[in-house]
N, C-alpha and C positions, 0 to 999 in steps of 0.2 A: 610599712603602714598596715599591711594586711593582717599581720599577727596582732597588732594593737587593736584593730577594728574587730577582729574575731574575739579577742579577749574581752572587749567592752560588751559585745553582744552576748557572750556566754555569762558574764557577770549580771547583765540585765535579765537574762533568763533565770538565773538563780534567785534574783530578787523577786521576780514574778512567782516562782515556785514557793518561796518563803511567804510571800504575801497571801497566797492561796491557802497555805497551811496554818496561818495564824488566826486566832479568834479576836485579837485586839484590833479594833478599827483604826486606832492611831498608828499602830505599827504597820497595818496593812496599807494605809494611805502613804506613809513615809516610804515604804518599800516600792510601792507602785510609782510614786514620783521619782524615786531614785532610778528605777528601771527605765522610765521614760527619758530622763536626762541622759542616762548612759546610751540609750538608742540614738538620741539626738546627736550626741558627740560622735558616736560611731558612724553615723550617716552623713554628718556635716559638721565640720569644725566651726565653732563660733567665731565671730569677728574679734572678740576679746582674746581668744586663743591666738588668732593670727597676729594680732598686734603684739602680744607678749612674746610670741616666737620670733618675730621680726626684730624686736628690741633686744632680745637675748642674743640673737645671731649677730646683730650689729655690735653689741658690746664685745662679743668674742673676737670679731674681726678687728676691732680697734685695739684689743690687747695684743694681737699678733702683728698688726701693721699700724702703729701709731700715726696719727695725722700730723704731718709736719707743717708748722706755721710758716707761711711765706715771709722771707726777710723783707722788712720795709725799706723802701728807698727814700731816704730823707734828703731834701734839698739842703744846700748849705745854710740858707737862712733859718730853716727849722733847727739845724744843728746848733747854730750860734745862739738862737733864742733858748734852746735847752741848756746850753752851757751857762748862759746868764742866769737862768732860774736856779741851776745847781749852785752857782756862786752866791746868789742871794740867800739860798737856804743855809749854806755853810757860814755866811757872815753873821 
């Protein structure tokens, strides 16, 4: 995480330097906003990021360890009613 944080901060510093060197107010504003967002991410991950990361990790775990559905325990009466429905459908 430290490498990523430092990378984000360095990129933010580059944005600030570019913003200071440009004469276009729109570009300066965009670079300043980008630098601020990069600092925000470096200092504190957003809630949306946390949710996305959790969902990604959950999907990865499900691919490795698929959830097995418990086998249902049917009573004899439900089995016989199911057989009757199947016979009715075939008739």
